[in-house]
C-alpha positions in Angstrom: -18.8 30.5 43.3 -16.7 27.3 43.5 -20.1 25.5 43.6 -20.9 26.4 40.3 -17.5 25.2 38.6 -17.0 22.1 40.7 -19.6 19.9 38.6 -17.9 21.2 35.3 -14.3 20.2 36.9 -15.2 17.1 37.9 -17.2 16.3 34.6 -14.1 17.4 32.4 -11.8 15.4 34.6 -14.1 12.3 34.7 -14.7 12.2 31.0 -10.9 12.9 30.1 -10.3 9.8 32.4 -13.2 7.7 30.4 -12.4 9.1 26.8 -8.7 9.9 27.1 -7.4 6.7 29.2 -10.1 4.1 30.0 -11.9 3.6 26.4 -8.2 3.3 24.7 -7.0 0.7 27.0 -10.0 -0.8 26.7 -10.3 -1.4 22.9 -6.3 -1.7 22.7 -6.3 -4.7 24.9 -9.4 -6.1 23.3 -8.1 -5.6 20.2 -4.7 -7.6 21.1 -6.6 -10.4 22.7 -8.9 -10.9 19.6 -7.0 -9.8 16.8 -3.4 -9.6 17.8 -2.0 -9.6 14.0 -4.3 -6.5 13.0 -3.7 -4.8 16.1 0.1 -5.0 15.7 0.0 -3.5 12.6 -0.5 -6.3 10.0 3.4 -7.0 10.3 4.9 -9.4 7.6 7.6 -11.7 8.7 10.5 -13.9 7.3 12.8 -15.8 8.6 11.5 -14.1 12.0 12.3 -10.7 11.0 9.7 -7.9 10.4 10.0 -6.9 6.7 6.9 -4.8 6.0 3.1 -4.4 7.2 0.7 -6.2 4.6 -1.2 -2.6 5.0 1.5 -0.4 3.3 3.4 -0.7 -0.1 6.8 -1.0 -1.0 8.9 0.5 -3.7 9.8 -2.8 -5.9 12.0 -1.4 -8.5 13.6 -4.6 -9.8 12.8 -6.6 -12.7 12.5 -9.9 -10.4 9.8 -8.3 -8.2 5.8 -7.2 -9.2 5.7 -3.6 -8.4 3.1 -1.8 -6.9 1.2 1.4 -8.4 2.8 4.7 -8.8 3.3 6.4 -5.4 2.7 10.2 -5.3 4.8 10.6 -1.8 7.6 12.8 -1.1 10.2 13.7 1.6 11.8 17.3 2.2 14.7 18.2 -0.1 18.1 17.3 1.9 19.7 20.4 0.0 16.7 22.6 0.2 13.8 22.4 3.5 11.4 24.6 1.5 11.0 21.8 -1.3 9.9 17.9 -1.4 11.6 15.5 -3.6 9.9 12.4 -4.6 10.1 9.3 -2.5 7.7 6.4 -3.5 5.9 4.8 -1.0 7.3 6.6 1.8 5.3 5.8 4.9 5.9 9.2 6.8 4.6 11.2 4.7 1.4 9.3 3.1 -0.2 11.4 0.6 -1.8 12.1 -2.6 -0.4 14.6 -6.0 -3.4 16.6 -5.0 -3.3 16.8 -8.8 -6.7 16.8 -10.8 -8.0 15.7 -14.1 -7.3 18.7 -15.9 -3.5 19.2 -14.4 -0.9 19.3 -17.3 1.5 17.7 -14.9 -0.7 14.7 -14.2 -1.8 14.1 -17.9 1.8 14.6 -18.8 2.9 12.1 -16.3 0.5 9.5 -17.2 1.0 9.9 -20.7 4.7 9.3 -20.5 4.0 5.9 -18.1 1.8 4.6 -20.9 4.2 5.2 -23.1 6.7 3.3 -21.5 4.3 0.2 -21.1 4.0 0.4 -24.9 7.9 0.7 -25.4 7.9 -2.3 -23.2 5.8 -4.3 -26.0 2.4 -3.8 -24.0 -0.4 -3.4 -26.9 -3.6 -4.4 -24.4 -5.5 -2.0 -22.6 -3.2 -1.1 -19.7 -4.7 -1.1 -16.0 -6.0 2.1 -14.6 -3.8 1.5 -11.4 -0.7 1.1 -13.4 -0.4 4.4 -14.2 -1.9 6.4 -11.5 -1.3 7.0 -7.9 -3.6 6.1 -5.0 -4.9 9.0 -2.4 -2.5 7.9 0.1 0.5 6.8 -1.9 1.1 3.9 0.1 -1.5 1.2 -1.7 -0.4 -2.2 -0.9 -2.4 -3.8 -3.4 -2.8 -3.9 -7.5 -5.5 -5.3 -9.5 -5.3 -8.6 -10.8 -5.0 -7.2 -14.4 -2.0 -5.1 -13.5 -0.7 -7.8 -11.8 -0.9 -10.0 -14.7 0.5 -7.3 -16.8 4.0 -7.8 -15.3 4.1 -11.6 -15.5 6.2 -11.6 -18.5 8.7 -9.2 -17.3 8.9 -11.2 -13.9 9.3 -14.4 -15.7 12.0 -13.3 -17.8 14.2 -11.6 -15.4 13.9 -14.7 -13.3 14.3 -17.6 -16.0 11.1 -19.0 -15.0 7.8 -20.1 -17.3 5.5 -17.8 -17.6 2.6 -20.3 -16.8 4.2 -20.9 -13.5 4.7 -17.4 -12.3 1.1 -16.6 -13.8 -0.4 -19.4 -11.5 1.2 -17.8 -8.3 -0.6 -14.2 -9.4 -3.8 -15.9 -10.0 -3.5 -18.0 -6.6 -3.0 -14.4 -4.7 -5.8 -12.8 -5.7 -8.4 -11.5 -2.9 -11.7 -11.4 -3.7 -13.9 -8.8 -2.7 -14.8 -8.3 1.1 -17.6 -10.6 2.3 -18.3 -10.8 -1.1 -19.4 -7.4 -1.9 -17.0 -4.5 -0.8 -14.2 -3.4 -2.5 -12.4 -5.2 -5.9 -10.5 -8.4 -6.1 -7.0 -7.3 -5.4 -3.3 -8.8 -5.1 -1.1 -7.7 -1.9 2.1 -6.8 -3.8 4.4 -7.5 -1.1 3.0 -11.1 0.1 3.2 -12.0 -3.9 6.8 -10.8 -4.1 7.5 -13.0 -1.0 5.4 -16.1 -2.8 7.5 -15.4 -5.8 11.2 -15.8 -3.7 9.7 -18.9 -2.2 9.4 -20.6 -5.4 11.9 -23.2 -6.0 14.6 -22.6 -8.6 13.9 -24.1 -12.1 
């Protein structure tokens, strides 16, 4: 009877070694040689210290910085483990809100966000990503339109000419991948680092 099981056992061991050990190590090794930055998580450094990843957004709240799109990520409530509390850009709990277009909670939140933009003096069309969350809650990019919408606030907070900040945004726009995939976008972390690098006026 063992002779019937032996081929199956040997095949399981071989496939486990091949697909569970050899293949992952080979792919990881290849990636580390050919694409070391990407294989390492696309980390962003400042003064030799890791301050984030260009693939994961951060929660910027100061008027001196460009902000990412709203985030629906959360974390367990420290006072009640059965509940959650909002924790924007919580990379340990990537998620969307799972609220559909008929959800009153979603409609109310979007309306409130739009109203806040109107109170801030924005009369033009508001880009969708300024008031909607991404599926992951960690999107590191925003649309050029949303970035340009924030120029006035950032320039005022930093006492910089708006033209100077607008030029920085324009220079930070990334085109479509291979010219056809996706939409033009701006990486918020990299834009804010470029902003910090501007000489004081």
